[in-house]
SEFI-170006 format. One record per residue (C-alpha): residue number from 1; z, x, y. Coordinates in steps of 0.1 Angstrom, whole numbers, plus 5000, padded with zeros to 4 digits. Each point is the difference from the previous one (the first is absolute). Example, Ala and Ser with C-alpha at 12.3 -4.5 7.8 and 13.67 -1.06 7.14 Angstrom:
BEGIN
{seq 1	Z 5078	X 5123	Y 4955}
{seq 2	Z 4993	X 5014	Y 5034}
***
This chain:
BEGIN
{seq 1	Z 4844	X 4941	Y 4899}
{seq 2	Z 5025	X 5001	Y 5028}
{seq 3	Z 5023	X 5032	Y 4994}
{seq 4	Z 5041	X 5008	Y 4999}
{seq 5	Z 5005	X 5019	Y 5029}
{seq 6	Z 5036	X 5020	Y 5007}
{seq 7	Z 5003	X 5013	Y 5034}
{seq 8	Z 5035	X 5018	Y 5014}
{seq 9	Z 5008	X 5017	Y 5034}
{seq 10	Z 5023	X 5030	Y 4988}
{seq 11	Z 5017	X 5031	Y 5007}
{seq 12	Z 4982	X 5032	Y 4987}
{seq 13	Z 5032	X 4994	Y 4971}
{seq 14	Z 4983	X 4967	Y 4990}
{seq 15	Z 5025	X 4979	Y 5014}
{seq 16	Z 4995	X 4967	Y 5017}
{seq 17	Z 5033	X 5002	Y 5017}
{seq 18	Z 5030	X 5026	Y 5002}
{seq 19	Z 5036	X 4998	Y 4986}
{seq 20	Z 5012	X 4976	Y 5025}
{seq 21	Z 4969	X 4978	Y 4999}
{seq 22	Z 4983	X 5015	Y 5032}
{seq 23	Z 4962	X 4998	Y 5005}
{seq 24	Z 4997	X 5006	Y 5037}
{seq 25	Z 4985	X 5036	Y 4986}
{seq 26	Z 4967	X 4980	Y 4986}
{seq 27	Z 4992	X 4975	Y 5030}
{seq 28	Z 4960	X 5007	Y 5003}
{seq 29	Z 4988	X 5010	Y 5031}
{seq 30	Z 4967	X 4984	Y 5012}
{seq 31	Z 4974	X 5022	Y 4979}
{seq 32	Z 5022	X 4996	Y 4971}
{seq 33	Z 5005	X 4962	Y 5008}
{seq 34	Z 4962	X 4995	Y 4999}
{seq 35	Z 4990	X 5018	Y 4975}
{seq 36	Z 5026	X 4981	Y 4978}
{seq 37	Z 4986	X 4964	Y 5017}
{seq 38	Z 4965	X 5010	Y 4987}
{seq 39	Z 5010	X 5009	Y 4967}
{seq 40	Z 5022	X 4969	Y 4995}
{seq 41	Z 4967	X 4979	Y 5015}
{seq 42	Z 4989	X 4988	Y 4963}
{seq 43	Z 5033	X 4987	Y 4988}
{seq 44	Z 5007	X 4968	Y 4995}
{seq 45	Z 5028	X 4996	Y 4984}
{seq 46	Z 5032	X 5024	Y 5006}
{seq 47	Z 5030	X 5000	Y 4972}
{seq 48	Z 5030	X 5010	Y 5009}
{seq 49	Z 5037	X 5004	Y 4990}
{seq 50	Z 5028	X 4986	Y 5019}
{seq 51	Z 5010	X 5027	Y 5028}
{seq 52	Z 4965	X 5013	Y 5010}
{seq 53	Z 4994	X 4958	Y 5001}
{seq 54	Z 5027	X 4999	Y 5023}
{seq 55	Z 4989	X 5029	Y 5023}
{seq 56	Z 4962	X 4988	Y 5002}
{seq 57	Z 5011	X 4963	Y 5012}
{seq 58	Z 5003	X 5010	Y 5030}
{seq 59	Z 4961	X 5003	Y 5003}
{seq 60	Z 4995	X 4959	Y 4995}
{seq 61	Z 5024	X 4996	Y 5035}
{seq 62	Z 4996	X 5030	Y 5017}
{seq 63	Z 4985	X 4996	Y 5036}
{seq 64	Z 4975	X 5026	Y 4999}
{seq 65	Z 4979	X 4991	Y 5036}
{seq 66	Z 5015	X 5029	Y 5014}
{seq 67	Z 4997	X 5024	Y 4969}
{seq 68	Z 4969	X 5027	Y 4994}
{seq 69	Z 4973	X 4988	Y 4988}
{seq 70	Z 5008	X 5012	Y 4962}
{seq 71	Z 5033	X 4981	Y 5002}
{seq 72	Z 4983	X 4967	Y 5008}
{seq 73	Z 4972	X 5006	Y 4973}
{seq 74	Z 5025	X 5007	Y 4975}
{seq 75	Z 5021	X 4967	Y 5012}
{seq 76	Z 4965	X 4983	Y 4993}
{seq 77	Z 4994	X 5010	Y 4966}
{seq 78	Z 5035	X 4998	Y 4990}
{seq 79	Z 5001	X 4967	Y 5009}
{seq 80	Z 4967	X 4988	Y 4984}
{seq 81	Z 5006	X 5016	Y 4969}
{seq 82	Z 5020	X 4980	Y 4968}
{seq 83	Z 5035	X 5016	Y 4991}
{seq 84	Z 5019	X 5000	Y 4970}
{seq 85	Z 5037	X 5013	Y 4999}
{seq 86	Z 5020	X 5007	Y 4966}
{seq 87	Z 5035	X 4995	Y 5003}
{seq 88	Z 5031	X 4987	Y 4984}
{seq 89	Z 5023	X 5001	Y 5031}
{seq 90	Z 4976	X 4984	Y 5027}
{seq 91	Z 5008	X 4964	Y 5008}
{seq 92	Z 4966	X 4991	Y 5013}
{seq 93	Z 4973	X 5015	Y 5021}
{seq 94	Z 4997	X 4995	Y 5037}
{seq 95	Z 4963	X 5005	Y 5003}
{seq 96	Z 4968	X 4979	Y 4992}
{seq 97	Z 4975	X 5011	Y 4972}
{seq 98	Z 5032	X 5011	Y 4983}
{seq 99	Z 5010	X 4993	Y 4967}
{seq 100	Z 5030	X 5010	Y 4979}
{seq 101	Z 5004	X 5018	Y 4964}
{seq 102	Z 5031	X 5002	Y 4980}
{seq 103	Z 4984	X 5024	Y 4979}
{seq 104	Z 4974	X 5023	Y 4995}
{seq 105	Z 4978	X 4989	Y 4978}
{seq 106	Z 4972	X 5034	Y 4991}
{seq 107	Z 4979	X 4970	Y 4983}
{seq 108	Z 4997	X 4980	Y 5031}
{seq 109	Z 4995	X 5027	Y 5023}
{seq 110	Z 4970	X 5012	Y 4973}
{seq 111	Z 4985	X 4968	Y 5001}
{seq 112	Z 5006	X 4997	Y 5043}
{seq 113	Z 4978	X 5029	Y 5006}
{seq 114	Z 4977	X 4994	Y 4974}
{seq 115	Z 4992	X 4964	Y 5019}
{seq 116	Z 5004	X 5019	Y 5037}
{seq 117	Z 4968	X 5001	Y 5020}
{seq 118	Z 5020	X 5024	Y 5024}
{seq 119	Z 5024	X 5028	Y 4984}
{seq 120	Z 5032	X 4998	Y 5001}
{seq 121	Z 5030	X 5020	Y 5006}
{seq 122	Z 5037	X 5008	Y 4987}
{seq 123	Z 5022	X 5017	Y 5028}
{seq 124	Z 5038	X 5007	Y 4991}
{seq 125	Z 5013	X 5024	Y 4979}
{seq 126	Z 5018	X 4977	Y 4975}
{seq 127	Z 4975	X 4977	Y 4995}
{seq 128	Z 4970	X 5024	Y 4997}
{seq 129	Z 5017	X 5021	Y 4975}
{seq 130	Z 5000	X 4971	Y 4979}
{seq 131	Z 4958	X 4997	Y 5004}
{seq 132	Z 4996	X 5039	Y 4995}
{seq 133	Z 5022	X 4997	Y 4969}
{seq 134	Z 4977	X 4968	Y 4990}
{seq 135	Z 4966	X 5022	Y 5009}
{seq 136	Z 4991	X 4973	Y 5022}
{seq 137	Z 4993	X 5026	Y 5028}
{seq 138	Z 4972	X 5010	Y 5010}
{seq 139	Z 4998	X 5021	Y 5032}
{seq 140	Z 5029	X 5019	Y 5014}
{seq 141	Z 5000	X 5006	Y 5037}
{seq 142	Z 5027	X 5025	Y 5016}
{seq 143	Z 5006	X 5005	Y 5037}
{seq 144	Z 5020	X 5036	Y 4999}
{seq 145	Z 5019	X 5005	Y 5030}
{seq 146	Z 5009	X 5038	Y 5012}
{seq 147	Z 5040	X 4992	Y 4995}
{seq 148	Z 5022	X 5004	Y 4973}
{seq 149	Z 5027	X 4974	Y 4992}
{seq 150	Z 5019	X 5011	Y 4971}
{seq 151	Z 5005	X 4972	Y 4982}
{seq 152	Z 5000	X 4960	Y 5008}
{seq 153	Z 4974	X 4974	Y 4982}
{seq 154	Z 4974	X 5015	Y 4979}
{seq 155	Z 4964	X 4990	Y 5006}
{seq 156	Z 4984	X 5008	Y 4961}
{seq 157	Z 5024	X 4995	Y 4973}
{seq 158	Z 5015	X 5018	Y 4972}
{seq 159	Z 4992	X 4996	Y 4970}
{seq 160	Z 4963	X 4992	Y 4998}
{seq 161	Z 4972	X 5023	Y 4995}
{seq 162	Z 4964	X 4996	Y 5014}
{seq 163	Z 4969	X 5017	Y 5003}
{seq 164	Z 4986	X 5002	Y 5035}
{seq 165	Z 4965	X 5013	Y 5019}
{seq 166	Z 5002	X 5009	Y 5031}
{seq 167	Z 4972	X 4975	Y 5022}
{seq 168	Z 5007	X 5009	Y 5035}
{seq 169	Z 5022	X 5020	Y 5024}
{seq 170	Z 5005	X 4999	Y 5038}
{seq 171	Z 5025	X 5018	Y 5023}
{seq 172	Z 5014	X 4987	Y 5033}
{seq 173	Z 5007	X 5014	Y 5032}
{seq 174	Z 5035	X 4995	Y 4990}
{seq 175	Z 4998	X 5018	Y 4974}
{seq 176	Z 5001	X 4972	Y 4976}
{seq 177	Z 4984	X 5003	Y 4970}
{seq 178	Z 4979	X 4968	Y 4981}
{seq 179	Z 4994	X 5006	Y 4964}
{seq 180	Z 4977	X 4977	Y 4978}
{seq 181	Z 5003	X 4997	Y 4964}
{seq 182	Z 4983	X 4981	Y 4976}
{seq 183	Z 5018	X 4993	Y 4966}
{seq 184	Z 4978	X 5013	Y 4970}
{seq 185	Z 4995	X 4973	Y 4974}
***
């Protein structure tokens, strides 16, 4: 059975961007990028909120021929995966293999994950918060960067309480730490 996976690159204080919306501090180096690629290789469908989708859509058309191998690899993975975007304000999607949903329906997401033959990811703190609140998330991957930004968009939702089991941790030369937790059911 497929799993619903939440992964986020964050500051040490668990923000995905700072108070000004900047996230340049979160750009992964080659080692972290390669690790993320391997983590996301089993993903068949990405579920995004509008802002994250608009950030990620560049992977569809970016010419990566002169980019490092880890960027070429990720672009290929992203292009081959299906995408679902949840937005009430986006007029249309701009990438292939992508559908637009106006409402996040937990029952529909649960059914999609149960029927999937590959794992499904949920990304973007706002839409992920709804998946956490509905009890849909199975795995949580956090990439903690060695920076405190003091405010911005929180990676994890307020008001949700979950028991977690630490499955794995990995420390990178850059000081980034990956934590993989599984939700206890």
